[in-house]
C-alpha positions in Angstrom: 9.4 -60.3 -88.4 7.8 -56.8 -88.3 6.1 -55.9 -85.1 2.4 -55.2 -85.5 1.2 -51.5 -85.1 -0.8 -51.0 -82.0 -4.1 -49.1 -82.4 -6.3 -48.3 -79.3 -10.1 -48.1 -79.6 -11.2 -45.5 -77.1 -14.3 -43.5 -76.2 -16.9 -42.5 -73.7 -19.0 -45.1 -72.1 -22.0 -46.3 -74.1 -20.7 -45.0 -77.4 -20.7 -48.5 -79.2 -16.9 -48.8 -78.8 -16.8 -52.5 -77.9 -19.3 -53.3 -80.7 -17.0 -51.5 -83.1 -14.0 -53.4 -81.8 -15.8 -56.6 -82.3 -16.7 -55.8 -85.9 -13.2 -54.9 -86.7 -11.5 -58.0 -85.1 -14.2 -60.6 -85.7 -13.8 -63.7 -83.5 -9.9 -63.6 -83.3 -9.8 -61.6 -80.0 -7.8 -62.5 -76.9 -9.4 -61.7 -73.5 -7.4 -61.5 -70.3 -6.8 -59.2 -67.3 -4.0 -56.8 -67.2 -1.2 -58.0 -64.8 -2.0 -57.1 -61.3 -5.4 -55.6 -62.1 -9.0 -56.8 -62.4 -9.3 -54.6 -65.6 -10.0 -56.7 -68.6 -7.7 -56.4 -71.7 -9.3 -57.2 -75.0 -7.1 -57.4 -78.1 -7.1 -58.7 -81.6 -5.7 -58.3 -85.1 -7.6 -56.0 -87.6 -9.7 -58.3 -90.0 -7.6 -58.8 -93.2 -4.5 -57.1 -91.9 -2.5 -58.9 -89.2 0.0 -55.9 -89.3 -2.6 -54.0 -87.0 -3.2 -55.0 -83.5 -6.4 -53.4 -81.9 -6.9 -53.1 -78.2 -10.2 -52.2 -76.6 -9.6 -49.8 -73.7 -12.2 -49.2 -70.9 -14.6 -46.4 -71.6 -13.8 -43.0 -70.0 -15.0 -39.4 -70.2 -11.5 -37.9 -69.9 -8.0 -38.6 -69.1 -8.5 -37.6 -65.5 -9.3 -41.0 -64.1 -12.1 -41.7 -61.6 -11.8 -45.4 -61.4 -9.2 -48.2 -61.9 -10.6 -48.9 -65.2 -10.2 -45.3 -66.3 -6.7 -45.1 -64.9 -5.6 -48.0 -67.2 -7.1 -46.2 -70.2 -5.2 -43.0 -69.4 -1.9 -44.9 -68.6 -2.1 -46.8 -71.8 -2.8 -43.8 -74.0 0.1 -41.8 -72.3 2.4 -44.8 -72.6 3.1 -45.0 -69.0 1.5 -48.5 -68.4 4.3 -51.0 -68.1 2.2 -54.0 -69.2 1.2 -52.4 -72.5 3.1 -50.5 -75.2 2.2 -47.0 -76.2 -0.4 -47.0 -79.1 0.8 -46.0 -82.5 -2.7 -44.5 -83.2 -6.2 -44.2 -81.7 -9.7 -44.8 -83.0 -11.9 -42.6 -81.0 -15.5 -43.7 -81.1 -18.2 -41.0 -80.9 -21.9 -41.3 -80.4 -23.5 -39.3 -83.1 -26.7 -38.8 -81.2 -24.7 -37.0 -78.4 -22.0 -35.2 -80.3 -21.3 -32.3 -78.1 -20.5 -34.3 -75.0 -18.3 -36.8 -76.8 -16.4 -34.2 -78.7 -14.8 -32.9 -75.4 -12.9 -36.2 -75.1 -11.9 -36.1 -78.7 -10.3 -32.6 -78.2 -8.5 -33.8 -75.1 -7.2 -36.8 -77.0 -6.1 -34.6 -80.0 -3.9 -32.5 -77.7 -1.7 -35.6 -77.1 -0.6 -35.6 -80.6 -1.2 -39.3 -81.5 -2.6 -40.1 -85.1 -6.3 -40.4 -84.5 -9.3 -41.4 -86.5 -12.9 -40.5 -85.3 -15.5 -43.1 -85.8 -18.9 -41.2 -85.8 -20.9 -44.2 -84.6 -24.7 -44.8 -84.3 -25.5 -42.8 -87.2 -28.5 -44.9 -87.9 -30.0 -43.9 -84.6 -29.1 -40.2 -85.1 -31.0 -40.4 -88.5 -33.9 -42.0 -86.8 -34.0 -39.1 -84.3 -33.7 -36.6 -87.3 -30.1 -35.6 -86.3 -28.0 -34.6 -89.3 -24.2 -34.0 -88.9 -21.9 -32.8 -91.6 -19.0 -35.2 -91.2 -16.7 -33.4 -93.6 -17.2 -30.1 -91.7 -16.5 -31.8 -88.4 -13.3 -33.4 -89.8 -12.0 -29.8 -91.0 -13.1 -28.3 -87.5 -11.2 -30.8 -85.4 -8.3 -31.5 -87.8 -8.9 -35.3 -87.8 -10.4 -37.8 -90.3 -14.0 -38.6 -89.4 -15.8 -41.8 -90.7 -19.6 -42.4 -90.3 -20.1 -46.0 -88.9 -22.9 -48.3 -87.6 -21.0 -50.9 -85.8 -23.7 -53.4 -85.3 -24.6 -53.3 -89.1 -20.8 -53.2 -90.1 -21.5 -49.9 -92.0 -18.4 -47.8 -92.7 -16.0 -50.5 -91.7 -14.0 -50.6 -95.0 -13.6 -46.8 -94.9 -12.5 -46.9 -91.3 -9.9 -49.6 -92.1 -8.5 -47.5 -94.9 -8.2 -44.5 -92.5 -6.6 -46.7 -89.9 -3.9 -47.9 -92.3 -3.3 -44.3 -93.4 -3.2 -43.1 -89.8 -0.5 -45.6 -88.9 1.5 -44.6 -92.0 1.9 -41.1 -93.2 -1.1 -39.2 -91.8 -0.5 -37.2 -88.7 -2.5 -35.4 -86.2 -2.9 -31.7 -87.5 -2.1 -29.3 -84.8 -4.9 -27.1 -83.5 -5.3 -25.2 -80.3 -8.7 -25.6 -78.4 -7.3 -24.4 -75.1 -5.7 -26.3 -72.2 -8.4 -26.4 -69.6 -11.5 -28.6 -69.4 -13.7 -25.5 -69.6 -12.1 -24.3 -72.8 -12.5 -27.8 -74.5 -16.1 -27.9 -73.3 -16.8 -24.5 -74.8 -14.9 -25.5 -78.1 -16.9 -28.8 -78.3 -20.1 -27.0 -77.9 -19.4 -24.6 -80.7 -18.1 -27.2 -83.0 -21.1 -29.4 -82.4 -23.4 -26.4 -83.1 -21.6 -25.5 -86.3 -21.5 -29.1 -87.8 -25.1 -30.1 -86.8 -27.4 -29.5 -89.7 -30.5 -30.7 -87.9 -30.7 -31.0 -84.2 -33.4 -33.7 -83.9 -36.6 -33.6 -82.0 -35.2 -35.5 -78.9 -32.3 -33.1 -78.5 -34.4 -30.0 -79.2 -36.9 -31.1 -76.5 -34.0 -32.0 -74.1 -32.4 -28.5 -74.7 -35.7 -26.7 -73.9 -36.5 -28.9 -70.8 -32.9 -28.5 -69.6 -33.2 -24.7 -69.8 -35.9 -25.0 -67.2 -35.1 -28.1 -65.0 -31.3 -27.3 -64.8 -31.8 -23.7 -64.0 -29.9 -22.8 -60.7 -33.1 -21.6 -59.2 -36.0 -23.4 -60.8 -34.1 -26.7 -61.1 -33.8 -27.5 -57.2 -37.4 -26.2 -56.6 -38.6 -28.9 -59.3 -36.4 -31.6 -57.7 -37.6 -31.1 -54.3 -41.1 -30.7 -55.5 -40.9 -34.1 -57.2 -39.5 -35.7 -54.0 -42.3 -34.0 -52.1 -45.0 -35.5 -54.4 -43.4 -38.9 -54.1 -43.7 -39.0 -50.4 -47.2 -37.7 -50.4 -48.1 -40.5 -52.9 -46.5 -43.1 -50.6 -49.2 -42.5 -48.1 -52.2 -41.3 -50.1 -52.1 -43.9 -52.8 -51.1 -46.9 -50.5 -53.9 -46.3 -47.9 -56.5 -48.5 -49.6 -54.2 -51.6 -50.5 -52.7 -51.5 -47.0 -56.1 -51.8 -45.5 -56.9 -54.8 -47.7 -53.7 -56.5 -46.5 -54.5 -55.7 -42.8 -57.9 -57.1 -43.3 -56.6 -60.2 -44.9 -54.3 -60.8 -42.1 -57.0 -60.4 -39.6 -59.1 -62.9 -41.6 -56.3 -65.4 -41.5 -55.9 -65.0 -37.8 -59.7 -65.4 -37.2 -59.6 -68.6 -39.3 -56.6 -70.0 -37.3 -58.4 -69.0 -33.9 -61.6 -70.9 -35.2 -59.7 -74.0 -36.3 -57.2 -74.5 -33.5 -57.5 -74.7 -29.7 -55.9 -71.8 -27.5 -52.6 -73.3 -27.2 -48.9 -72.6 -28.2 -49.5 -73.6 -31.8 -52.2 -70.9 -32.3 -49.9 -68.4 -30.5 -47.0 -69.3 -32.9 -49.3 -68.8 -36.0 -51.1 -65.7 -34.8 -48.7 -63.9 -32.6 -45.6 -65.1 -34.3 -45.9 -65.5 -38.0 -48.9 -63.5 -38.8 -48.5 -60.6 -36.4 -44.7 -60.5 -37.0 -44.3 -60.9 -40.7 -47.7 -59.4 -41.4 -46.5 -56.2 -39.7 -43.9 -55.8 -42.4 -46.0 -57.1 -45.3 -48.6 -54.5 -44.8 -46.1 -51.8 -46.0 -45.7 -53.6 -49.3 -47.8 -51.1 -51.4 -45.8 -48.2 -50.1 -42.5 -49.9 -51.2 -44.0 -50.6 -54.6 -44.9 -46.8 -54.9 -41.6 -45.5 -53.8 -39.5 -47.8 -56.2 -41.9 -46.9 -59.0 -41.2 -43.3 -58.7 -37.5 -43.9 -58.6 -37.5 -46.2 -61.6 -39.6 -43.8 -63.7 -37.4 -40.9 -63.0 -34.2 -43.0 -63.9 -35.7 -44.4 -67.1 -36.9 -40.9 -68.2 -33.3 -39.4 -68.0 -34.2 -37.1 -65.1 -32.2 -38.9 -62.5 -28.9 -37.8 -64.1 -30.1 -34.2 -63.9 -30.8 -34.8 -60.2 -27.1 -35.6 -59.7 -26.0 -32.6 -61.8 -28.3 -30.4 -59.6 -26.9 -31.8 -56.4 -23.3 -31.2 -57.6 -23.2 -27.7 -56.3 -24.6 -28.7 -52.9 -22.3 -31.7 -52.7 -19.3 -29.4 -53.6 -20.2 -27.2 -50.5 -19.4 -30.2 -48.1 -16.3 -31.3 -50.0 -17.7 -33.9 -52.3 -19.1 -33.7 -55.9 -22.1 -34.9 -57.9 -20.5 -38.4 -58.5 -21.1 -39.1 -54.8 -24.8 -38.4 -55.3 -25.3 -41.6 -57.4 -24.3 -44.1 -54.6 -26.2 -42.0 -52.1 -29.3 -42.1 -54.3 -28.9 -45.9 -54.6 -28.8 -46.0 -50.9 -32.5 -44.7 -50.7 -33.4 -48.3 -51.9 -30.7 -50.1 -49.9 -27.3 -48.8 -48.3 -25.6 -52.0 -49.6 -25.9 -51.3 -53.3 -25.1 -47.6 -52.5 -21.8 -48.5 -50.8 -20.8 -50.8 -53.6 -21.6 -48.1 -56.1 -19.1 -45.9 -54.5 -16.4 -47.9 -56.3 -16.8 -45.5 -59.2 -15.4 -42.8 -57.2 -11.7 -42.6 -58.0 -10.6 -40.4 -55.1 -10.1 -42.8 -52.0 -11.0 -40.2 -49.4 -14.2 -39.1 -51.3 -15.1 -42.8 -51.7 -14.6 -43.4 -48.0 -16.6 -40.4 -47.0 -19.4 -41.6 -49.3 -19.4 -45.1 -47.8 -19.5 -43.7 -44.2 -22.5 -41.5 -44.9 -24.5 -43.8 -47.1 -26.4 -45.4 -44.1 -27.8 -41.9 -43.4 -29.9 -42.1 -46.6 -33.4 -43.3 -45.7 -33.4 -46.8 -47.2 -36.6 -48.8 -48.0 -36.2 -50.9 -44.7 -36.8 -47.6 -42.7 -40.1 -47.1 -44.5 -42.1 -49.7 -42.5 -40.7 -48.1 -39.3 -41.6 -44.6 -40.3 -45.1 -45.5 -41.8 -46.0 -47.5 -38.5 -45.2 -44.6 -36.2 -46.7 -42.0 -38.4 -49.8 -43.9 -38.9 -50.1 -44.4 -35.2 -49.4 -40.9 -33.9 -49.6 -38.4 -36.7 -53.3 -37.5 -37.6 -54.3 -38.1 -41.3 -55.2 -34.4 -41.8 -54.5 -31.8 -44.4 -52.3 -28.7 -43.8 -51.4 -25.6 -45.9 -55.0 -24.9 -46.9 -55.9 -28.5 -47.5 -53.2 -29.0 -50.2 -50.8 -31.3 -48.3 -51.3 -34.3 -46.2 -49.6 -34.0 -42.7 -48.5 -37.7 -42.7 -46.8 -37.3 -46.0 -45.2 -34.0 -44.8 -43.6 -35.8 -41.8 -42.4 -38.6 -44.0 -40.7 -36.1 -46.3 -39.2 -34.3 -43.3 -37.7 -37.6 -42.1 -36.1 -38.2 -45.5 -34.8 -34.7 -45.7 -33.4 -35.0 -42.2 -31.3 -38.0 -43.4 -30.0 -36.0 -46.3 -29.1 -32.8 -44.4 -27.3 -34.7 -41.6 -25.5 -36.8 -44.2 -24.2 -33.4 -45.7 -23.3 -32.1 -42.3 -21.3 -35.3 -41.4 -19.6 -35.2 -44.8 -18.5 -31.7 -44.3 -17.0 -32.5 -41.0 -15.3 -35.6 -42.3 -13.9 -33.7 -45.3 -12.3 -31.2 -43.0 -10.9 -33.8 -40.6 -10.4 -37.5 -41.1 -11.0 -37.6 -44.9 -9.5 -34.3 -45.8 -8.4 -34.0 -49.5 -8.6 -32.0 -52.8 -12.1 -31.5 -54.4 -12.5 -33.5 -57.6 -14.0 -32.4 -60.9 -17.4 -33.8 -61.6 -18.2 -35.0 -65.2 -21.5 -36.8 -66.1 -23.1 -37.7 -69.5 -26.7 -36.4 -69.5 -29.0 -38.7 -71.4 -32.0 -37.3 -73.6 -35.3 -37.0 -72.0 -37.6 -39.8 -73.1 -40.8 -41.6 -72.2 -40.0 -44.2 -69.5 -39.3 -47.6 -70.7 -42.1 -49.5 -69.1 -40.3 -52.9 -69.4 -37.3 -51.6 -67.6 -39.7 -50.0 -65.0 -41.7 -53.3 -64.5 -38.7 -55.5 -64.5 -36.9 -53.4 -62.0 -40.1 -53.1 -59.8 -40.5 -57.0 -59.9 -36.9 -57.4 -58.9 -37.0 -55.0 -55.9 -40.4 -56.4 -54.8 -38.9 -59.9 -55.0 -36.0 -58.9 -52.8 -38.3 -57.3 -50.3 -40.7 -60.3 -50.1 -37.7 -62.7 -50.0 -36.4 -60.8 -46.9 -39.9 -61.1 -45.4 -39.9 -64.8 -46.0 -36.4 -65.6 -44.8 -34.7 -63.1 -42.5 -37.8 -61.5 -41.0 -39.6 -64.9 -40.7 -36.7 -66.5 -39.0 -36.0 -63.7 -36.6 -39.8 -63.5 -35.8 -40.0 -67.2 -35.1 -36.9 -67.1 -32.8 -38.3 -63.8 -31.0 -41.7 -65.6 -30.6 -39.9 -68.5 -28.8 -37.9 -66.2 -26.6 -41.0 -64.2 -25.8 -43.2 -67.2 -24.9 -40.7 -69.1 -22.6 -40.6 -69.5 -19.8 -44.1 -69.0 -18.9 -45.6 -66.7 -16.3 -45.5 -68.0 -12.6 -48.6 -68.9 -10.7 -50.6 -65.8 -9.6 -48.7 -63.5 -12.0 -50.5 -60.3 -12.7 -48.4 -59.0 -15.6 -48.7 -60.4 -19.1 -46.8 -63.6 -19.6 -44.3 -62.1 -22.1 -43.0 -59.9 -19.2 -41.5 -63.0 -17.6 -40.1 -64.3 -20.8 -36.4 -64.2 -21.9 -37.4 -61.2 -24.1 -39.0 -59.5 -21.1 -35.9 -60.1 -19.1 -33.6 -58.8 -21.8 -35.8 -55.8 -22.5 -35.7 -55.0 -18.8 -32.0 -54.9 -18.7 -31.7 -52.6 -21.8 -34.6 -50.3 -20.6 -32.1 -48.9 -18.1 -29.9 -47.7 -20.9 -32.8 -46.5 -23.1 -35.1 -44.9 -20.5 -33.5 -41.4 -20.9 -34.8 -41.4 -24.5 -38.2 -42.6 -23.6 -38.0 -46.3 -24.7 -39.8 -49.0 -22.6 -38.7 -52.6 -22.3 -40.7 -53.6 -25.3 -39.0 -51.1 -27.7 -35.6 -52.0 -26.0 -36.0 -55.7 -26.7 -37.1 -55.1 -30.3 -34.0 -53.1 -31.1 -31.9 -56.4 -30.7 -33.5 -58.4 -33.4 -33.8 -55.3 -35.3 -30.0 -55.4 -35.9 -30.5 -58.1 -38.5 -32.4 -55.6 -40.6 -34.4 -52.3 -39.7 -37.8 -53.6 -40.7 -37.4 -56.6 -38.3 -38.0 -54.2 -35.5 -41.6 -53.8 -36.7 -42.0 -57.6 -36.8 -40.5 -57.8 -33.3 -42.9 -55.1 -32.0 -45.8 -56.9 -33.7 -44.9 -60.1 -31.9 -44.2 -58.6 -28.5 -47.2 -56.6 -28.4 -49.4 -59.4 -29.7 -48.3 -61.5 -26.8 -48.8 -58.8 -24.2 -52.0 -57.2 -25.5 -55.7 -58.0 -25.1 -57.7 -59.7 -27.8 -59.4 -56.3 -28.5 -56.0 -54.5 -28.9 -54.6 -57.3 -31.1 -57.7 -56.9 -33.3 -56.9 -53.2 -33.8 -53.5 -54.1 -35.3 -50.0 -52.9 -34.3 -50.9 -49.3 -35.1 -53.8 -49.2 -32.6 -51.6 -51.1 -29.9 -48.8 -48.6 -30.2 -51.2 -45.6 -30.0 -52.4 -46.9 -26.7 -48.9 -48.0 -25.3 -46.6 -45.2 -26.2 -46.6 -41.4 -25.6 -46.1 -39.0 -28.4 -42.6 -38.0 -27.2 -41.7 -41.7 -27.2 -42.9 -42.1 -30.7 -41.0 -39.0 -32.0 -37.9 -40.2 -30.1 -38.3 -43.6 -31.9 -38.4 -41.9 -35.2 -35.3 -39.7 -34.4 -33.5 -42.9 -33.4 -34.2 -44.6 -36.8 -33.0 -41.6 -38.7 -29.4 -42.5 -37.6 -29.2 -45.9 -36.1 -27.2 -48.3 -38.2 -29.3 -51.3 -37.5 -28.3 -53.4 -40.4 -25.6 -56.2 -40.1 -25.5 -56.6 -43.8 -24.5 -53.0 -44.3 -21.9 -53.2 -41.8 -20.4 -56.4 -43.4 -20.4 -54.7 -46.8 -18.7 -51.6 -45.5 -16.0 -53.9 -44.0 -15.5 -55.5 -47.4 -15.3 -52.4 -49.3 -12.9 -50.6 -46.9 -10.7 -53.7 -46.4 -11.0 -53.9 -42.6 -13.0 -53.2 -39.4 -11.6 -49.7 -38.7 -13.9 -47.6 -40.7 -17.0 -49.8 -40.3 -16.5 -49.5 -36.5 -16.1 -45.7 -36.9 -19.4 -45.7 -38.9 -21.3 -47.7 -36.3 -19.9 -45.6 -33.4 -20.9 -42.3 -34.8 -24.3 -43.4 -36.1 -25.3 -44.9 -32.7 -23.9 -41.8 -30.9 -26.0 -39.6 -33.2 -29.0 -41.8 -32.8 -28.9 -41.7 -29.0 -28.2 -37.9 -28.9 -31.0 -37.1 -31.4 -33.5 -39.3 -29.7 -32.5 -37.9 -26.2 -33.0 -34.3 -27.5 -36.3 -35.1 -29.2 -37.7 -37.0 -26.2 -36.7 -34.3 -23.6 -37.8 -31.3 -25.6 -41.1 -32.8 -26.6 -41.8 -34.0 -23.1 -41.1 -30.5 -21.8 -43.5 -28.9 -24.4 -46.4 -31.3 -23.6 
């Protein structure tokens, strides 16, 4: 029996490769994992011709792998993968709406010498965007057969099948020299794409004009940081009114409870435990919405990939590359998905470095902490001629502090414990487009749901436990201090105050740091509970912002902010880091250096600010 010819379907991610594979094989596919790997193997005979076996290889931008999936693709194509024979031919799928970037991979594959057919896919989308490509001219330029296809509509499949049969027979890969280096192939791909493109299309033309501005080495970074600055100004300016509504609503609920219940433990549980604790976090919900809305709009519009590209030069200066920017950017929402996103980084030392610095990105859980302290101690005034709000400026500075110190730590690590060679960064830049509002709204809903779920589960549970510990045992007869001082929380806080006194933390702050290890925003709920139990009715009526303003000095508040720039107060993050690194060694290193930096930064901040006041 004659052995079937093996043809591999390859291409960049999101080029329609799998859709074309499905159309060429129908429902006769076999799906399994490659032996010893989590990478999926999809194979099936060509429709109407069992002598051709097709395999769908994972998408990749080049034959220099950056992930296990891409490594499998490289090894199979080169014939070095033991679990798979070397292909007899290749079908390279190219997105017709993004020809230049996809051609670079085509030219790299051509240099291998395997018979190859190029499927110029998504030609319907190209036509819709007024992009016109001369397929015959492209074929002559690259020395390979080119077939126009629309996989989802089965357009061009018969012509493609004819080319496949020819490729596995007498047709060979015509030798052509496009250089050996990545830069040479990129230059050649750009020229070929320009020569064969008859009509550039409105979207590409607009993208090219905008990229000339937004990717400019000088203008680009200025625009990027300007957008980030605007975002943090909006977090305060736009959220002020709805935050006031939420605070008023909580006060009304506390008043209703006080009017309906006698002054006993149940009233304290509702007002001081649940409403004061959870309410202290819920009040920052509008700011969470605004922050996430900005991020999702930037992502949907195509600008976020440009931000990664702009950051590549800065990342390279500390030994990383732009690929690390994506996980770090995800960490602004939460360090957990950021750490998990580091899986896309193929170099193990770069991946480890990214995981270790991800908690330095200012996640959304820090936002309630920052907002609380800024609202309590930073005046809501304008600076720089009335163009910038001081509170938003301080918030922006805190976010930038996390980024700057993450780069400093990365530079130190890449020269010591995670030293290794710098990796090439390759990223497909999507076209600019109006934001997909469905994507934005669905993403916003999902993130808000997660935030509220944390408030209703983790924060509520910890707050209830903290209220119990802060309420019992009661104050002895004749006590002159608030009852909470004599509680278990007061006792624990008193022990910890000895450690934290040099950085300006009182016993209330010290006690709040313990439940705050569950999640950073829990510290706000903990402070709300502790100060509600220890404050007068007038102070409680003012809310947590008013209570802190009367209980803390400005150096203490600044020290608290410095602590939270670094402190790894999130057990879930530590657990995920252990899972992703395969043990406790690196998570313990992460926790150790972050707590060390937090204490040092808070100490310097407190001592300097105290000396200057």
